[in-house]
Every structure is written in structure tokens, then in C-alpha cells.
C-alpha positions as CSV (number, residue, x, y, z in Angstrom):
1,M,0.0,-19.7,30.1
2,A,1.4,-17.3,33.0
3,G,5.0,-18.7,32.0
4,I,4.5,-17.5,28.3
5,N,3.0,-14.6,29.1
6,A,6.5,-13.6,31.1
7,D,8.5,-15.1,28.1
8,L,6.5,-12.4,25.8
9,N,6.8,-9.8,28.1
10,D,10.8,-11.0,28.1
11,E,10.8,-10.5,24.3
12,H,9.1,-6.7,24.3
13,A,11.2,-5.6,26.8
14,D,14.4,-6.6,25.1
15,D,13.2,-5.7,21.6
16,A,12.4,-1.9,23.5
17,T,15.7,-2.0,24.9
18,W,17.9,-2.9,21.5
19,V,15.4,-0.5,19.6
20,L,16.1,2.5,21.9
21,T,20.0,2.1,22.3
22,S,19.8,2.4,18.5
23,S,17.8,5.3,18.7
24,F,20.4,6.7,20.6
25,C,23.5,5.9,18.7
26,I,21.5,7.4,15.5
27,L,20.5,10.6,17.7
28,T,24.9,11.0,18.0
29,M,24.5,12.0,14.7
30,Q,23.4,15.5,15.5
31,S,26.7,16.4,17.0
32,G,28.8,15.4,14.4
33,F,26.6,16.7,12.0
34,G,27.3,19.9,13.7
35,M,30.8,19.9,13.9
36,L,31.2,19.0,9.9
37,E,29.1,22.2,9.6
38,M,30.6,24.7,11.7
39,G,33.7,23.6,10.3
40,S,32.7,24.5,6.5
41,S,31.4,27.6,7.6
42,S,32.4,31.3,7.7
43,K,33.7,32.6,11.2
44,G,30.7,34.0,13.5
45,H,28.0,31.4,12.5
46,E,28.4,29.0,14.7
47,V,26.2,29.6,17.6
48,N,23.2,29.9,14.5
49,I,24.4,25.9,13.1
50,V,24.3,24.6,16.8
51,L,20.7,26.2,17.6
52,K,19.2,25.1,13.6
53,N,20.4,21.5,14.8
54,I,18.8,21.6,17.9
55,F,15.8,22.6,16.3
56,D,16.1,19.8,13.6
57,V,15.3,17.5,17.0
58,V,12.7,19.9,19.0
59,C,10.7,20.5,15.9
60,G,11.3,17.4,14.4
61,A,10.3,15.2,17.7
62,M,7.0,17.2,17.9
63,A,5.6,17.2,13.9
64,Y,6.6,13.1,14.2
65,Y,4.8,12.5,17.3
66,M,1.9,14.5,16.2
67,V,1.5,13.7,12.9
68,G,4.7,12.0,11.2
69,Y,4.8,8.4,12.6
70,G,0.5,7.9,11.8
71,L,1.5,8.7,8.1
72,S,4.6,6.4,8.1
73,Y,3.4,3.2,10.2
74,G,-0.5,4.2,11.3
75,E,-3.1,1.9,10.7
76,P,-5.5,1.9,8.8
77,S,-2.8,2.6,5.9
78,N,-2.8,2.6,1.9
79,W,-0.4,2.2,-0.6
80,F,0.4,5.9,-0.1
81,M,0.5,7.1,3.8
82,G,-0.4,5.9,6.9
83,Q,-4.4,7.2,8.3
84,G,-4.0,6.4,12.1
85,D,-2.2,6.5,14.9
86,F,-1.5,10.2,15.4
87,F,0.0,11.2,18.4
88,V,1.5,7.7,18.6
89,D,-1.9,6.3,19.7
90,A,-1.0,3.0,21.2
91,N,-3.0,0.3,22.8
92,D,-3.9,1.5,26.1
93,G,-4.6,-1.9,27.5
94,D,-1.5,-3.4,26.8
95,H,1.3,-1.5,28.2
96,M,4.0,-3.7,26.8
97,D,2.7,-2.7,23.4
98,T,2.8,0.5,24.2
99,G,6.2,0.8,25.4
100,L,7.3,-1.4,22.1
101,I,5.5,1.0,20.3
102,H,6.8,4.3,21.7
103,S,10.2,2.6,21.5
104,R,9.7,2.7,17.9
105,Y,8.7,6.1,17.4
106,I,11.8,7.2,18.7
107,F,13.9,5.2,16.3
108,Q,11.9,6.5,13.4
109,F,12.5,9.6,14.8
110,S,16.0,9.4,15.3
111,F,16.0,9.0,10.9
112,A,13.5,11.4,10.8
113,A,15.8,14.1,12.4
114,T,18.5,12.5,10.5
115,S,17.3,13.4,7.2
116,T,16.5,17.1,8.0
117,T,20.1,17.9,9.3
118,I,21.1,16.5,6.4
119,V,19.7,19.9,4.8
120,S,20.9,22.2,7.5
121,G,24.5,22.1,6.0
122,C,23.0,23.1,2.4
123,L,21.1,25.8,4.3
124,A,24.1,26.9,6.3
125,M,24.5,31.1,6.2
126,R,21.9,31.1,3.2
127,C,18.5,31.3,5.4
128,R,17.3,33.1,8.5
129,F,17.3,30.7,11.6
130,L,13.0,31.4,12.2
131,V,12.5,30.0,8.5
132,Y,14.7,27.3,9.1
133,C,12.4,26.5,12.3
134,F,9.7,26.3,9.8
135,Y,11.4,24.1,7.4
136,S,12.7,21.5,10.1
137,F,8.5,20.7,11.1
138,Y,7.6,20.6,7.8
139,S,10.3,18.7,6.6
140,V,9.5,15.5,8.8
141,I,6.1,15.5,7.4
142,V,8.0,15.1,3.6
143,Y,10.0,12.2,5.2
144,A,7.1,10.5,7.0
145,F,5.3,9.9,3.3
146,V,8.4,8.9,1.7
147,A,9.2,6.0,4.8
148,H,5.8,5.1,4.5
149,W,6.2,4.1,0.7
150,E,9.9,2.1,1.3
151,W,9.1,0.8,4.7
152,A,5.9,0.3,5.3
153,P,4.5,-3.4,4.5
154,N,1.8,-1.9,2.1
155,G,3.9,0.9,0.7
156,W,4.0,1.4,-3.2
157,L,8.0,0.9,-3.3
158,K,8.0,-1.6,-0.9
159,Q,5.6,-3.9,-2.7
160,L,7.6,-3.1,-6.0
161,G,10.5,-4.9,-4.1
162,V,12.9,-2.3,-3.0
163,H,14.8,-2.8,0.1
164,D,16.1,0.0,2.3
165,F,17.8,-1.4,5.2
166,A,19.5,1.8,6.8
167,G,17.9,4.9,5.0
168,S,19.9,5.2,2.2
169,G,16.8,6.3,-0.1
170,A,14.1,7.3,2.4
171,V,17.4,9.3,4.9
172,S,20.0,10.2,2.7
173,L,18.4,10.5,-0.4
174,L,15.6,12.4,0.8
175,G,18.0,14.9,2.5
176,A,20.2,15.5,-0.3
177,M,17.5,15.9,-2.7
178,N,16.2,18.7,-0.3
179,G,19.4,20.3,0.1
180,L,19.9,20.5,-3.5
181,I,16.5,22.2,-3.8
182,G,17.1,24.8,-1.0
183,I,20.8,25.6,-2.7
184,L,19.3,26.3,-6.1
185,W,16.6,28.5,-4.5
186,L,18.4,30.5,-1.8
187,G,21.7,30.7,-4.2
188,P,25.3,31.0,-2.9
189,R,26.4,31.3,0.8
190,L,26.5,34.9,2.2
191,G,29.0,36.7,1.0
192,R,30.5,34.0,-1.3
193,F,30.3,36.1,-4.8
194,D,30.3,39.8,-3.6
195,G,33.7,40.5,-2.5
196,T,33.2,40.4,1.1
197,R,33.7,36.9,1.8
198,L,33.6,36.0,5.3
199,S,37.0,34.9,7.5
200,T,37.4,31.2,7.5
201,D,40.1,31.1,10.5
202,I,39.9,28.3,12.8
203,K,38.2,28.9,16.0
204,Y,37.4,25.3,17.3
205,G,41.0,23.9,16.5
206,T,39.9,20.2,17.7
207,H,37.6,19.4,15.1
208,D,38.4,22.1,12.1
209,K,41.6,20.4,11.6
210,K,40.7,17.1,11.2
211,L,37.8,18.3,8.6
């Protein structure tokens, strides 16, 4: 029996290690999004763009920890949403189970942050920083429902046979639709059509030239 428990503990540890490694790889996309947005925006907005990407992670982590993970994968659940495990409330009596659940939270949060950051480029030079902070918090909650529909065992899209292996729907399509709505609502970027278009001189040559 002790040998079986040891094997199970090793499997949990291996799973958690792989999940956390994958999460790190996904979260590094935040820096790539930041460089892409700086390269496609006017001079003088670089700091604002970097701060927006940082707050995507900060606000997103809080929102997904408090509410998002429970809405996505909490138990009990129905076809529309999860209804438990808020604040990633794992089984306190099983340390291995607790560690695995928290590693899964980090992994799923990395997808949520990516979906939110996709919109960052669309809203660059279109809204104030404080407004975007509220959006970062809200957007993760929206993502949580879509993630449940596609990836939870009893989500309604999952029951219809939808397969989304890397987030093309729950992450990329959702982020693109949110970005399109933001563009239509806020209008053109600052100075785009009023005759005062801002300079686009290359400032960060190490990545701007490639973009």
C-alpha cells in the first residue's frame, strides 16, 4: 500500500511540474504582446502599454483566483458554469491534491491572461489606463464562462462535441471579439484622423525593425 501511495505522489508531482512549466511558457507571451504593441503604436505610449500588460496579469490573477477558477471548473457545476471552489478552495486534507489543483489554477490563469492581453493591442491609444484596469478584472470573469463551456466535462459546448485543444475559441476568438467590440465602441486611435497623428519614429530598434 505504501508503494502505491508513493507512486501516486510521484505522478502528482510530475503532473504539477509539467503543468507549471507549461504555464511559464504561456505567461512569457505577455512580453511578446508588449513588444508587438509598442512596435505598432505611436511614440510616447510605451510605458502605458507595458503597464497595461502588467495589470492584465495582476488583475487577472486576483479575479481568476477569487471567482474565475470556480466559475470555470468548480464543483458542483452545471452546463453553464461552475458553482464552487472559489478562491481555489482545494481539499485541505490531501496535500498532493491541493498542490495539483493550485498548479492547474496557474495553468488556466495563464490562458485567461492571454485572452485578456489580446485585447490590449486593440485598446492601445484608445482608453485611459484606469479604465483598462477595470476591464482586465472584468474580462477574466467573462473568459471563465467560455472556458467552462468548452473545457469542463459538462459544459454545453463540450457536450455538443466541441474540441478546443489550445484555446483557439476560448482564448483567441474570445479575445478577438472583445477587441473588435472595443474598437467599434471607442473609435480610432488618438490622432489617427484629426490631422495631429503622432510620430511613429523607431525608439526600440531591437524589436521595432523586425515588426
